[in-house]
Backbone as JSON, one array per atom type, in Angstrom:
{
  "sequence": "XXXXXXXXXXXXXXXXXXXXXXXXXXXXXXXXXXXXXXXXXXXXXXXXXXXXXXXXXXXXXXXXXXXXXXXXXXXXXXXXXXXXXXXXXXXXXXXXXXXXXXXXXXXXXXXXXXXXXXXXXXXXXXXXXXXXXXXXXXXXXXXXXXXXXXXXXXXXXXXXXX",
  "N": [[0.82, -1.19, 0.0], [1.96, 1.24, 0.82], [3.87, 1.59, -1.22], [2.21, 1.92, -3.47], [0.9, 4.3, -2.82], [3.15, 5.96, -2.83], [3.86, 5.82, -5.56], [1.6, 7.0, -6.72], [1.77, 9.53, -5.51], [4.24, 10.33, -6.57], [3.58, 10.42, -9.3], [1.67, 12.47, -9.24], [3.27, 14.62, -8.29], [5.09, 14.67, -10.37], [3.49, 15.5, -12.48], [2.8, 18.07, -11.58], [5.38, 19.01, -11.43], [6.1, 19.1, -14.08], [5.11, 21.47, -14.91], [6.39, 23.22, -13.18], [9.26, 22.86, -11.24], [8.94, 21.76, -8.02], [10.08, 22.6, -4.83], [10.67, 20.49, -2.1], [10.53, 18.9, 1.15], [11.62, 16.11, 3.05], [11.68, 13.79, 5.7], [13.99, 11.34, 6.33], [15.22, 8.59, 7.95], [15.79, 10.24, 10.18], [16.96, 12.5, 9.08], [16.47, 15.56, 7.46], [15.67, 16.07, 4.17], [16.12, 18.12, 1.32], [14.62, 18.55, -1.79], [13.77, 18.39, -5.31], [11.21, 17.59, -7.67], [10.9, 16.55, -10.95], [9.43, 15.59, -13.91], [8.96, 12.99, -12.88], [11.3, 12.35, -11.54], [13.41, 12.57, -8.77], [15.52, 15.11, -7.5], [18.36, 16.05, -5.7], [18.9, 19.21, -4.5], [21.01, 21.79, -3.94], [22.69, 24.84, -2.93], [25.21, 27.43, -2.96], [24.88, 28.5, -0.42], [23.05, 26.93, 0.94], [22.73, 23.64, 1.82], [21.47, 20.32, 0.95], [20.91, 18.89, 3.17], [21.14, 19.42, 6.72], [24.0, 21.35, 7.45], [25.29, 20.73, 9.74], [25.17, 18.04, 10.07], [26.66, 14.92, 10.85], [29.09, 12.23, 10.42], [28.31, 9.06, 8.86], [26.25, 9.17, 6.05], [23.36, 8.1, 4.39], [22.08, 8.42, 1.25], [18.72, 8.65, 0.36], [17.02, 6.27, -1.75], [14.7, 7.0, -2.91], [12.57, 9.85, -2.95], [9.68, 11.58, -2.04], [8.27, 9.6, -3.26], [9.46, 9.22, -5.69], [12.22, 8.15, -7.75], [15.54, 8.94, -6.68], [17.64, 10.45, -8.77], [19.51, 12.4, -9.34], [22.23, 14.06, -7.94], [22.44, 17.14, -7.22], [24.13, 20.24, -8.18], [26.32, 21.5, -5.76], [25.0, 20.21, -3.66], [25.79, 19.03, -1.19], [27.48, 20.91, -0.23], [29.79, 22.28, 1.98], [29.16, 20.58, 4.08], [30.79, 19.71, 6.41], [31.1, 17.81, 8.44], [30.56, 15.29, 7.5], [31.62, 11.95, 7.05], [31.4, 9.82, 5.39], [29.47, 9.1, 2.5], [26.77, 7.32, 1.41], [25.76, 6.33, -1.65], [22.86, 5.61, -3.45], [21.98, 3.07, -5.9], [20.15, 4.18, -7.6], [20.96, 6.67, -8.39], [22.17, 8.56, -11.1], [23.52, 10.81, -11.95], [25.99, 13.05, -10.8], [26.38, 16.24, -10.0], [28.18, 19.37, -10.66], [30.48, 20.39, -8.16], [29.19, 19.01, -6.11], [29.92, 17.8, -3.66], [31.45, 19.71, -2.52], [33.91, 21.1, -0.41], [33.54, 19.3, 1.73], [35.12, 18.64, 4.14], [35.85, 16.55, 5.94], [35.12, 14.28, 4.69], [35.88, 11.03, 3.97], [35.53, 8.52, 2.78], [34.15, 7.26, -0.2], [31.88, 5.69, -2.27], [30.98, 5.26, -5.49], [28.25, 4.31, -7.31], [27.9, 1.95, -10.09], [25.91, 2.82, -11.8], [26.09, 5.54, -12.08], [26.58, 7.92, -14.5], [27.6, 10.37, -15.04], [29.82, 12.7, -13.7], [30.21, 15.75, -12.33], [32.14, 18.79, -12.84], [34.6, 19.52, -10.45], [33.36, 18.04, -8.41], [34.3, 16.89, -6.05], [35.77, 18.88, -4.91], [37.88, 20.37, -2.55], [37.67, 18.31, -0.74], [39.53, 17.33, 1.38], [40.17, 15.18, 3.05], [39.62, 12.87, 1.77], [40.25, 9.59, 1.33], [39.62, 7.19, 0.27], [38.08, 6.17, -2.62], [35.74, 4.78, -4.77], [35.17, 4.36, -8.13], [32.89, 4.15, -10.92], [33.43, 1.89, -13.68], [34.14, 3.28, -16.71], [35.06, 2.76, -19.25], [36.4, 2.68, -22.64], [35.44, 2.52, -25.31], [34.32, 3.9, -28.43], [34.76, 6.53, -28.09], [36.71, 9.57, -27.72], [39.5, 9.19, -25.73], [40.56, 11.29, -24.26], [38.46, 12.78, -23.31], [37.52, 11.3, -21.13], [39.77, 11.36, -19.44], [39.84, 14.06, -18.9], [37.37, 14.41, -17.58], [37.66, 12.89, -15.19], [39.89, 14.08, -14.04], [38.93, 16.61, -13.57], [36.99, 16.34, -11.56], [38.22, 16.43, -9.14], [39.24, 18.91, -9.06], [41.46, 19.41, -10.61], [43.19, 20.11, -13.7], [43.4, 18.63, -17.04]],
  "CA": [[0.0, 0.0, 0.0], [2.86, 2.4, 0.88], [4.46, 1.76, -2.55], [1.17, 2.44, -4.37], [0.73, 5.71, -2.48], [4.35, 6.63, -3.31], [3.77, 5.93, -7.02], [0.58, 7.99, -7.0], [2.34, 10.82, -5.14], [5.27, 10.65, -7.56], [2.9, 10.8, -10.53], [1.08, 13.78, -9.01], [4.34, 15.6, -8.24], [5.67, 14.75, -11.71], [2.61, 16.35, -13.29], [3.0, 19.44, -11.13], [6.76, 19.35, -11.76], [6.21, 19.39, -15.51], [4.85, 22.89, -15.03], [7.41, 23.93, -12.43], [9.84, 22.0, -10.23], [8.56, 22.2, -6.68], [10.98, 22.2, -3.76], [9.98, 19.78, -1.03], [11.4, 18.3, 2.15], [11.14, 14.83, 3.58], [12.57, 13.26, 6.73], [14.32, 9.93, 6.15], [16.21, 8.18, 8.96], [16.11, 11.36, 11.06], [17.59, 13.6, 8.34], [15.55, 16.28, 6.58], [16.24, 16.21, 2.82], [15.48, 19.08, 0.42], [14.7, 18.0, -3.14], [12.74, 18.78, -6.27], [10.76, 16.51, -8.56], [10.56, 16.98, -12.3], [9.24, 14.45, -14.81], [9.01, 11.74, -12.16], [12.65, 12.12, -11.03], [13.78, 13.42, -7.64], [16.88, 15.66, -7.55], [18.83, 16.79, -4.53], [19.28, 20.51, -5.04], [21.54, 22.74, -2.96], [23.36, 25.99, -3.54], [26.4, 27.83, -2.22], [24.57, 28.85, 0.96], [22.12, 25.98, 1.54], [22.89, 22.25, 1.41], [20.22, 19.55, 0.94], [20.72, 18.45, 4.55], [21.77, 20.37, 7.63], [25.46, 21.31, 7.38], [25.8, 20.21, 11.01], [25.07, 16.57, 10.04], [27.98, 14.3, 10.97], [29.22, 10.78, 10.27], [27.93, 8.4, 7.62], [24.9, 9.51, 5.59], [22.86, 7.32, 3.26], [21.12, 9.14, 0.42], [17.57, 7.79, 0.08], [16.86, 5.9, -3.16], [13.54, 7.72, -3.43], [12.0, 10.93, -2.15], [8.38, 11.94, -2.62], [7.81, 8.47, -4.06], [10.16, 9.22, -6.98], [13.63, 7.76, -7.59], [16.55, 9.99, -6.64], [18.55, 10.21, -9.89], [20.5, 13.47, -9.5], [22.8, 14.8, -6.82], [22.62, 18.42, -7.9], [25.28, 21.11, -7.89], [26.49, 22.0, -4.39], [24.03, 19.57, -2.77], [26.36, 18.8, 0.14], [28.51, 21.93, -0.06], [30.01, 22.74, 3.33], [28.78, 19.58, 5.09], [32.13, 19.35, 6.84], [31.1, 16.7, 9.39], [30.32, 13.99, 6.86], [32.81, 11.11, 6.87], [31.1, 8.93, 4.27], [28.13, 9.24, 1.93], [26.38, 6.12, 0.67], [24.95, 6.74, -2.79], [22.1, 4.46, -3.94], [22.13, 2.75, -7.33], [19.19, 4.97, -8.38], [21.61, 7.91, -8.84], [22.88, 8.48, -12.39], [24.29, 12.04, -12.17], [26.52, 13.84, -9.7], [26.66, 17.5, -10.68], [29.34, 20.18, -10.28], [30.7, 20.8, -6.78], [28.17, 18.36, -5.28], [30.44, 17.54, -2.31], [32.44, 20.77, -2.3], [34.3, 21.46, 0.95], [33.19, 18.31, 2.75], [36.51, 18.48, 4.57], [36.1, 15.31, 6.67], [34.68, 13.16, 3.87], [37.04, 10.15, 3.81], [35.22, 7.34, 1.97], [33.06, 7.47, -1.15], [31.69, 4.64, -3.27], [30.05, 5.73, -6.51], [27.72, 3.11, -7.98], [28.11, 1.8, -11.53], [24.84, 3.48, -12.54], [26.44, 6.95, -12.28], [27.13, 8.11, -15.84], [28.17, 11.71, -15.16], [30.33, 13.34, -12.49], [30.47, 17.13, -12.74], [33.35, 19.54, -12.54], [34.86, 19.85, -9.05], [32.41, 17.36, -7.53], [34.92, 16.62, -4.75], [36.67, 19.98, -4.63], [38.01, 20.69, -1.13], [37.51, 17.11, 0.1], [40.93, 17.09, 1.7], [40.36, 13.95, 3.81], [39.18, 11.74, 0.95], [41.33, 8.6, 1.23], [39.14, 6.01, -0.46], [36.97, 6.44, -3.53], [35.59, 3.8, -5.84], [34.49, 4.97, -9.26], [32.42, 3.17, -11.89], [34.24, 1.72, -14.88], [33.5, 3.95, -17.84], [35.48, 2.13, -20.5], [36.88, 3.6, -23.66], [34.58, 2.5, -26.49], [34.75, 4.64, -29.61], [34.92, 7.95, -27.77], [38.07, 10.06, -27.51], [39.87, 8.93, -24.34], [40.87, 12.53, -23.56], [37.24, 13.2, -22.64], [37.49, 10.61, -19.84], [40.86, 11.89, -18.61], [39.42, 15.38, -18.46], [36.28, 14.28, -16.63], [38.12, 12.42, -13.88], [40.78, 15.09, -13.47], [38.15, 17.77, -13.17], [36.15, 16.14, -10.38], [38.99, 16.75, -7.96], [39.67, 20.28, -9.19], [42.66, 19.49, -11.44], [42.96, 20.16, -15.15], [44.07, 17.49, -17.68]],
  "C": [[0.88, 1.26, 0.0], [3.47, 2.67, -0.49], [3.45, 2.35, -3.53], [0.96, 3.92, -4.1], [1.93, 6.51, -2.99], [4.32, 6.84, -4.82], [2.74, 6.99, -7.41], [1.11, 9.39, -6.68], [3.39, 11.26, -6.15], [4.62, 11.11, -8.86], [2.29, 12.19, -10.4], [2.16, 14.87, -9.03], [4.98, 15.77, -9.61], [4.81, 15.63, -12.6], [2.77, 17.8, -12.89], [4.39, 19.92, -11.51], [6.95, 19.66, -13.23], [5.95, 20.88, -15.76], [5.94, 23.71, -14.36], [7.95, 22.97, -11.37], [9.55, 22.58, -8.86], [9.58, 21.7, -5.67], [10.15, 21.56, -2.65], [11.01, 19.31, -0.02], [10.76, 17.01, 2.63], [12.17, 14.34, 4.59], [12.73, 11.76, 6.49], [15.44, 9.59, 7.12], [16.69, 9.36, 9.8], [16.77, 12.55, 10.39], [16.54, 14.24, 7.43], [16.26, 16.56, 5.27], [15.43, 17.24, 2.04], [15.69, 18.58, -1.0], [13.64, 18.63, -4.03], [12.36, 17.55, -7.08], [10.38, 17.13, -9.89], [10.5, 15.75, -13.18], [9.44, 13.11, -14.11], [10.37, 11.39, -11.58], [12.92, 13.1, -9.89], [15.24, 13.84, -7.79], [17.18, 16.34, -6.24], [19.37, 18.1, -5.06], [19.72, 21.42, -3.92], [22.05, 23.96, -3.68], [24.5, 26.4, -2.62], [26.12, 28.14, -0.76], [23.66, 27.85, 1.67], [22.32, 24.58, 0.97], [21.53, 21.54, 1.47], [19.91, 18.93, 2.3], [21.36, 19.51, 5.44], [23.29, 20.23, 7.55], [26.07, 20.82, 8.68], [25.7, 18.69, 11.1], [26.47, 15.97, 10.05], [27.91, 12.81, 10.71], [28.84, 10.29, 8.89], [26.49, 8.75, 7.29], [24.57, 8.65, 4.39], [21.83, 8.15, 2.52], [19.95, 8.2, 0.14], [17.49, 7.46, -1.42], [15.62, 6.54, -3.77], [13.12, 8.78, -2.43], [10.7, 11.35, -2.82], [7.82, 10.83, -3.49], [8.48, 8.36, -5.41], [11.63, 8.84, -6.77], [14.56, 8.98, -7.59], [17.57, 9.66, -7.72], [19.72, 11.21, -9.92], [20.92, 14.02, -8.14], [23.23, 16.12, -7.44], [23.84, 19.19, -7.44], [25.2, 21.61, -6.45], [25.5, 21.4, -3.39], [24.54, 19.42, -1.34], [27.45, 19.82, 0.47], [28.59, 22.39, 1.39], [29.59, 21.79, 4.43], [30.07, 18.94, 5.62], [32.19, 18.15, 7.78], [30.86, 15.34, 8.79], [31.63, 13.23, 6.69], [32.64, 10.15, 5.71], [29.68, 9.19, 3.81], [27.86, 7.99, 1.1], [25.38, 6.55, -0.39], [24.19, 5.52, -3.31], [22.29, 4.26, -5.44], [21.12, 3.49, -8.2], [19.84, 6.22, -8.98], [22.39, 7.67, -10.13], [23.78, 9.69, -12.64], [24.73, 12.65, -10.85], [27.01, 15.13, -10.33], [27.82, 18.26, -10.04], [29.33, 20.55, -8.79], [29.72, 20.18, -5.8], [28.64, 18.15, -3.84], [31.54, 18.55, -1.94], [32.64, 21.05, -0.81], [33.68, 20.58, 2.04], [34.53, 17.83, 3.31], [36.83, 17.19, 5.3], [35.66, 14.07, 5.88], [35.88, 12.29, 3.52], [36.78, 9.0, 2.84], [34.02, 7.63, 1.08], [33.02, 6.3, -2.13], [30.61, 5.11, -4.24], [29.56, 4.53, -7.3], [27.92, 3.14, -9.5], [27.07, 2.53, -12.36], [25.15, 4.95, -12.81], [27.15, 7.09, -13.62], [27.8, 9.47, -16.01], [28.61, 12.2, -13.78], [30.8, 14.73, -12.91], [31.78, 17.69, -12.26], [33.46, 19.82, -11.04], [33.95, 19.17, -8.05], [32.97, 17.12, -6.14], [35.95, 17.69, -4.39], [36.69, 20.27, -3.13], [37.79, 19.52, -0.19], [38.9, 16.61, 0.48], [41.2, 15.82, 2.48], [40.0, 12.7, 3.01], [40.35, 10.77, 0.72], [40.91, 7.38, 0.44], [37.94, 6.39, -1.32], [36.93, 5.33, -4.56], [34.69, 4.42, -6.9], [34.0, 3.89, -10.2], [33.39, 3.06, -13.07], [33.49, 2.35, -16.04], [33.87, 3.29, -19.15], [35.87, 3.15, -21.54], [36.03, 3.6, -24.92], [35.17, 3.23, -27.67], [35.0, 6.12, -29.33], [36.39, 8.29, -27.57], [38.43, 9.92, -26.04], [40.2, 10.2, -23.58], [39.66, 13.07, -22.82], [37.2, 12.57, -21.25], [38.58, 11.12, -18.92], [40.46, 13.26, -18.07], [38.36, 15.27, -17.36], [36.8, 13.86, -15.26], [39.14, 13.35, -13.26], [40.0, 16.24, -12.89], [37.35, 17.56, -11.9], [36.9, 16.45, -9.1], [39.56, 18.18, -8.01], [40.92, 20.48, -10.01], [42.27, 19.63, -12.9], [43.75, 19.03, -15.8], [45.54, 17.79, -17.98]]
}
C-alpha cells in the first residue's frame, strides 16, 4: 500500500513538476532532505549557501533511493557543499548524475563509493575534500569515444585540469 501511495504521489508531483519544479522536504532516517521533482525524477538541489541536509550533520549519511515516491537520480550542484562533518556518503544505485561541486568542501569526507549506474560526475564534484582517502568509481570504459574526454572528466572532479 505504501508503494502504491508513493507511485501515485510521484505521478502527481511529476505532473506538477512538468509545469514547475517544486521544492519539497522529507525526513528519512532522522535527516531532513530538500529536493525537487521533475518528470518523475527526484533531484537533490543545494546551492552555495544551503545544502540539501543540515550542514551540522555528521558521520555516515545514506542518500535515500527515493524521495516523494520518486527515484533519486540526481545529486545536484552543491548539494552537500560545506557539510564538513560527513565522513562517508552512501549513494544508492538509483543515482545516475553527480553534478558540479556536489560535495564541495566536505573536509572530513574520507570514503566514497560511486555506484556503476552513475554516468556523469560534474566539474569539481569533490573539490576541497581534503580527507578523501578512499573512492571507488564506476568503470567507464573507452569505447569509440576520444579517451581525452574521460581523462578530463576524472581530473576535473577533484579540481585538477588534464
